[in-house]
C-alpha positions in Angstrom: 50.8 -86.2 -36.0 49.3 -83.8 -33.4 46.4 -86.3 -33.2 48.6 -89.4 -32.6 50.6 -87.5 -30.3 47.6 -86.3 -27.9 46.2 -89.9 -28.2 49.2 -91.6 -27.0 49.4 -88.6 -24.4 45.8 -89.5 -23.0 46.5 -93.7 -22.8 49.7 -92.8 -21.3 47.7 -90.7 -18.4 45.1 -93.1 -17.8 46.6 -95.2 -15.5 47.9 -92.5 -13.6 44.4 -91.2 -13.4 42.7 -94.8 -12.4 45.3 -95.0 -9.5 44.2 -91.6 -8.0 40.4 -92.5 -8.3 41.0 -95.4 -6.3 43.5 -93.9 -4.1 41.6 -93.6 -0.6 40.5 -90.1 1.0 42.2 -88.3 3.1 41.3 -89.4 6.8 39.5 -85.9 7.9 41.1 -83.8 10.5 40.3 -84.3 14.2 39.8 -81.3 16.4 39.4 -80.7 19.9 38.1 -77.4 21.0 38.3 -76.9 24.9 37.1 -74.3 27.3 36.4 -73.8 31.1 32.5 -74.6 30.4 30.1 -76.2 28.2 26.3 -75.3 27.6 25.0 -77.7 25.1 21.7 -75.9 24.7 19.3 -78.1 25.9 19.4 -77.8 30.0 19.8 -75.0 32.7 23.5 -75.0 33.4 27.3 -75.1 31.8 29.1 -78.3 32.4 33.0 -77.8 33.9 36.1 -78.6 31.7 34.0 -78.4 28.3 35.3 -80.7 25.4 34.0 -81.1 22.2 35.6 -83.2 19.0 35.3 -82.6 15.9 35.4 -84.8 13.1 34.9 -84.1 9.1 32.2 -81.3 9.8 30.4 -82.9 12.5 30.5 -83.3 16.2 31.6 -87.0 17.3 31.6 -85.7 21.1 30.6 -83.6 23.5 30.9 -83.1 27.5 32.8 -82.5 30.2 36.0 -83.5 30.5 36.8 -86.0 27.7 39.9 -87.9 26.6 41.2 -86.0 23.6 42.0 -88.0 20.8 45.4 -88.8 19.5 47.0 -86.8 17.1 43.8 -84.1 17.4 44.4 -80.6 16.8 43.7 -79.0 20.2 41.6 -75.6 20.1 42.4 -74.0 24.1 40.0 -70.9 24.5 40.2 -70.7 27.9 37.9 -69.4 30.5 35.4 -69.5 28.0 32.3 -70.9 27.6 31.2 -73.3 24.1 27.9 -72.9 23.0 26.1 -73.8 19.8 26.5 -72.0 16.6 23.5 -69.1 17.3 20.6 -69.0 15.4 18.2 -65.9 14.1 15.1 -66.9 13.3 13.8 -63.5 12.0 16.4 -61.1 9.8 16.8 -59.3 6.6 20.5 -60.0 5.5 20.1 -57.9 2.2 19.1 -54.4 3.9 20.1 -52.1 6.5 18.3 -49.3 7.9 20.2 -46.3 9.0 19.2 -43.4 11.5 18.3 -41.3 8.8 15.1 -42.8 7.8 14.4 -41.1 4.4 17.9 -40.8 3.8 18.0 -44.6 4.2 15.0 -45.2 2.0 16.4 -43.0 -0.6 19.9 -44.7 -0.7 18.5 -48.3 -0.9 15.9 -47.5 -4.1 18.9 -46.0 -5.7 21.1 -48.6 -5.4 21.0 -51.6 -8.1 20.9 -55.2 -7.7 24.8 -56.0 -7.9 25.7 -53.4 -5.6 22.8 -54.3 -2.8 24.1 -58.0 -3.1 27.3 -57.2 -2.7 26.4 -55.3 0.6 24.8 -58.2 1.7 28.0 -60.4 1.6 29.1 -58.0 4.3 26.2 -58.6 6.4 26.4 -62.3 6.1 30.2 -61.7 7.1 29.5 -59.7 10.2 26.5 -62.1 11.1 28.5 -64.8 11.3 31.4 -62.8 13.4 28.9 -62.3 15.9 28.0 -66.2 16.6 24.9 -66.8 14.3 25.7 -69.8 12.3 22.2 -69.8 11.2 19.8 -67.4 10.2 15.9 -67.5 8.8 15.9 -65.0 6.1 12.2 -63.6 5.9 11.3 -60.8 2.8 13.9 -59.5 0.1 13.8 -58.1 -3.1 15.2 -58.8 -6.6 16.1 -62.2 -5.0 19.2 -61.2 -3.6 18.6 -63.6 -0.7 18.2 -66.8 -2.3 21.2 -65.8 -4.5 23.5 -65.1 -1.1 22.1 -68.4 0.3 23.3 -70.3 -2.6 26.8 -68.7 -2.5 27.4 -69.3 1.4 25.9 -72.8 0.9 28.5 -73.5 -1.9 31.5 -71.9 0.4 31.5 -68.9 -2.4 31.3 -65.9 0.5 31.4 -66.5 4.3 28.3 -66.4 6.0 25.6 -68.3 7.9 23.4 -70.9 6.5 19.9 -69.4 5.3 16.2 -70.0 5.0 15.3 -67.5 3.0 11.3 -66.3 2.5 12.0 -64.5 -1.3 9.1 -62.0 -0.9 6.7 -61.6 1.6 3.2 -61.8 0.9 0.7 -59.1 1.8 -2.2 -57.4 0.8 -2.8 -54.2 -2.0 -1.7 -51.0 0.3 0.0 -52.9 3.5 3.2 -53.3 5.0 4.5 -55.5 2.8 3.9 -53.9 -0.5 5.4 -50.2 -1.2 3.6 -47.3 -0.6 3.1 -44.1 0.9 5.1 -42.1 -1.5 4.2 -40.3 -4.5 6.7 -41.4 -6.8 5.1 -44.7 -6.4 2.0 -44.4 -8.3 3.7 -44.3 -11.3 4.8 -47.8 -12.8 2.8 -51.0 -13.0 1.4 -52.3 -9.9 3.0 -55.4 -8.0 1.2 -58.8 -8.3 2.3 -61.7 -7.2 5.8 -61.8 -8.5 6.6 -59.3 -5.7 4.2 -61.1 -3.0 1.5 -58.5 -3.3 -1.7 -60.7 -4.2 -5.7 -60.2 -2.8 -8.2 -63.0 -2.0 -7.8 -66.7 -1.3 -6.6 -68.6 -5.0 -4.2 -65.5 -5.8 -2.5 -65.9 -2.0 -2.3 -69.6 -3.0 -0.7 -68.6 -6.3 1.8 -66.5 -4.7 3.1 -69.0 -2.2 3.6 -71.3 -5.3 5.5 -68.1 -7.1 7.5 -67.7 -4.1 8.5 -71.8 -3.7 8.9 -71.8 -7.4 11.8 -69.3 -7.2 13.4 -70.7 -3.8 11.8 -70.0 -0.7 12.4 -72.4 2.3 10.1 -70.7 4.5 6.6 -68.6 3.4 6.3 -64.9 5.2 3.5 -63.1 5.3 2.5 -59.8 6.5 -1.4 -60.0 8.5 -1.1 -56.5 10.2 -0.1 -53.3 9.3 4.1 -52.7 10.3 5.8 -50.1 11.9 8.3 -48.8 9.1 5.5 -48.6 6.4 3.8 -44.5 6.0 0.8 -46.3 4.8 -0.9 -48.3 7.0 -2.1 -48.7 10.9 1.0 -50.8 13.2 -2.5 -52.6 14.8 -4.9 -52.9 12.3 -5.4 -56.8 10.4 -4.8 -56.8 6.4 -5.6 -60.1 5.4 -9.3 -61.8 5.7 -9.2 -65.4 7.6 -9.9 -67.1 4.5 -7.0 -65.3 3.3 -4.6 -66.7 5.4 -6.1 -70.1 5.3 -5.3 -70.3 2.0 -2.0 -69.2 2.6 -1.2 -71.8 5.3 -2.7 -74.7 3.9 -0.8 -74.3 0.6 2.5 -73.9 2.3 2.0 -76.4 4.8 1.0 -78.9 1.5 4.4 -77.7 0.0 5.7 -79.1 3.4 7.1 -75.2 4.3 6.6 -73.3 7.2 5.0 -69.8 7.6 5.9 -66.9 9.2 3.2 -63.8 10.1 4.1 -60.4 11.0 1.9 -59.6 13.1 1.8 -56.5 15.3 -2.0 -56.1 15.9 -4.1 -58.7 17.9 -6.7 -59.4 15.3 -4.3 -60.3 12.4 -2.7 -62.4 15.0 -5.9 -64.6 16.1 -7.0 -64.9 12.0 -2.9 -66.4 11.6 -3.0 -68.5 14.6 -6.1 -70.0 13.6 -5.0 -71.0 10.2 -2.4 -72.9 11.7 1.0 -70.7 11.1 4.1 -71.6 12.6 5.1 -68.7 14.2 3.9 -64.7 14.7 6.8 -62.3 14.7 6.6 -59.8 16.9 3.3 -59.8 18.6 3.5 -56.3 20.4 -0.5 -55.9 20.7 -1.5 -59.5 21.3 -3.2 -59.8 24.8 -3.5 -63.0 27.0 -6.3 -64.0 24.7 -3.6 -64.4 21.8 -1.3 -65.8 24.0 -3.0 -68.5 25.3 -4.2 -69.8 21.6 -0.3 -69.8 21.2 -0.1 -72.0 23.8 -2.5 -74.0 22.7 -1.3 -75.0 19.4 1.9 -74.4 19.6 2.5 -71.7 17.9 6.0 -70.0 18.3 6.2 -66.2 19.1 9.8 -64.7 18.0 10.1 -61.5 19.5 12.3 -58.9 17.5 12.9 -56.9 20.8 16.1 -55.4 19.4 13.8 -53.7 16.8 11.8 -52.0 19.2 14.8 -50.8 20.8 16.0 -48.6 17.3 12.4 -47.7 16.3 11.4 -46.4 19.1 14.1 -46.8 22.3 16.6 -44.7 20.2 13.9 -42.0 18.9 16.9 -39.1 20.1 19.0 -40.7 17.5 16.8 -42.1 14.8 14.6 -39.8 12.7 11.6 -40.8 11.2 8.9 -39.4 9.4 6.1 -38.5 12.3 3.3 -41.3 11.4 6.3 -43.8 12.0 7.8 -42.6 15.1 4.0 -42.4 16.2 3.6 -46.2 15.5 7.0 -47.6 16.6 6.5 -45.6 20.2 2.7 -47.0 20.6 4.4 -50.5 19.9 7.4 -50.6 21.7 5.2 -49.1 24.9 3.5 -52.5 24.8 5.8 -55.0 23.7 7.6 -55.6 27.0 4.2 -56.3 28.9 3.0 -58.6 26.2 6.6 -60.6 26.3 6.2 -61.3 30.2 2.5 -62.5 29.7 4.0 -64.8 26.7 6.6 -65.9 29.7 3.8 -66.3 32.0 1.3 -68.5 29.9 4.2 -70.4 28.5 4.1 -69.6 24.6 7.1 -71.4 23.3 9.5 -68.2 22.3 12.5 -68.7 19.6 15.0 -65.7 19.6 14.9 -63.1 16.5 16.4 -59.9 15.9 14.6 -58.2 12.8 18.2 -57.8 12.0 18.5 -54.3 9.1 16.1 -53.0 11.6 19.1 -52.6 14.0 22.4 -52.8 12.3 23.9 -56.2 11.5 26.3 -58.2 13.9 24.8 -56.8 17.2 22.1 -59.5 17.2 23.2 -60.8 20.4 22.3 -57.5 22.3 18.5 -58.8 22.0 19.5 -62.1 24.5 20.0 -58.7 27.5 16.5 -57.6 26.7 15.1 -61.2 27.0 16.6 -61.6 30.4 15.4 -57.5 31.7 12.2 -58.5 30.3 12.0 -61.6 33.0 13.6 -64.7 31.1 16.2 -66.7 32.4 19.7 -66.8 31.1 19.5 -70.2 29.9 16.1 -70.0 29.0 17.3 -67.0 26.4 20.2 -69.0 25.8 17.9 -72.1 24.5 15.8 -69.8 22.4 18.7 -69.0 20.2 19.7 -72.8 19.7 17.5 -75.8 20.7 14.5 -74.0 20.1 15.0 -71.7 17.3 16.2 -75.1 15.0 13.2 -76.5 16.8 11.3 -73.8 14.5 13.0 -73.7 11.7 12.4 -77.6 11.2 16.6 -78.0 11.4 16.5 -79.7 15.0 18.3 -83.1 13.4 21.1 -81.1 12.4 22.0 -78.3 14.1 20.7 -76.3 17.9 22.8 -78.6 20.4 26.7 -80.0 21.0 24.9 -83.3 20.4 27.1 -86.2 18.4 25.8 -86.3 14.5 25.1 -82.9 14.4 26.7 -80.4 12.1 29.6 -78.6 13.9 28.7 -74.9 14.6 30.1 -74.3 18.0 31.1 -70.4 19.4 33.1 -69.6 22.4 32.4 -66.6 24.3 34.4 -65.3 27.4 33.4 -66.4 30.9 30.3 -67.8 31.7 27.0 -66.1 29.7 24.6 -67.5 32.4 26.2 -65.4 35.0 26.8 -62.7 32.6 24.3 -63.1 29.3 26.2 -59.5 27.9 29.1 -62.4 27.3 27.3 -63.2 24.4 27.9 -60.0 23.0 31.9 -60.5 23.1 31.6 -63.7 21.0 35.7 -64.6 20.3 35.5 -68.0 18.7 32.8 -69.1 15.7 32.9 -72.7 13.6 30.5 -73.7 11.2 30.7 -76.9 9.7 33.5 -77.7 11.0 35.4 -75.1 9.6 36.9 -71.6 11.9 35.5 -68.9 10.7 37.0 -67.0 13.8 39.3 -67.5 16.4 40.5 -64.3 18.5 42.8 -66.5 20.5 
């Protein structure tokens, strides 16, 4: 009897189910964003009476004084500037340093994966609230970056759209290896499963390993770094043959390659290998910058990291070896950046957030402008240019019809005061309003 009753209930429910399946989907809401001005991510100036029409998560129209469609929900942001959602091409969303370097190190190694993952969601929320709707995360551990990317994509937690590298690739004892601490001598040495390899064949396999486990981009440490104890900041750590193999394999798999390189020689090896971007580039001279110009290699300067690693030396406390490297790198990075502007190297916005606190990414704009970049060029570096570097220019980076509705607003006019970018008041990602301060 119970079976017959269940069967009868199912039969009675079928017409209702079929009716629901055949019903037309509700029409997406139309939203009209208004502000005193609009910068679309492409030109050198903002236009007055900015309007962006959003429907179904995409931009339907954007420009000056556009007519508002009947029935649209209007969000009037007043004396503000509408801009594309910002892009940070160099972050580490799953970590964050502190003013006490040694204490921060022990805090990080003592946390289990679950705690680190939960903390990463907080970093993601801060970054999105600051107006950064897309980031490239260039090196993590325990696959937390992959999990964070996926849960943001699926709407489980709020955060920016993410491209991830899984593990950064590096040489034994190099910047991307864990070394310099006596207790690191105990336990198994890391291999390709954590990005450490030797020789062209191993590095090819390391690229394949990262891609297998979810990498969108391949990150490589070609030279020493600042916040590592066991290497020199300007010294090459990979051979030309190793870098050639990494780039060849990554490009064969349709993945771009971002190379950490402070030193000039390591940068030359990477540029010759055909990498897509040089990250940091502190000690590069005119030779390396001209090579980048000729080959179309991008520079991601991460000026904010230098401010926190060396510029805040009175507040931050590092071991002497790290403090000396930070001082040396920051002493030359400004001249390098000015020379890159002079030579015409392509520049994309990136902060190395984690060295600096998450959520203050926009402070990079002021540093870029102080070193000679125009405000409009700095804004393009974090919008159209960064989208081009990431291979996402068809979907994000500018306020144009058909692109994802990633739109932010800042008070006033950032072309007159670039520090307005540090005061984001409105954030929309994919047509969903995440922040609206009124």
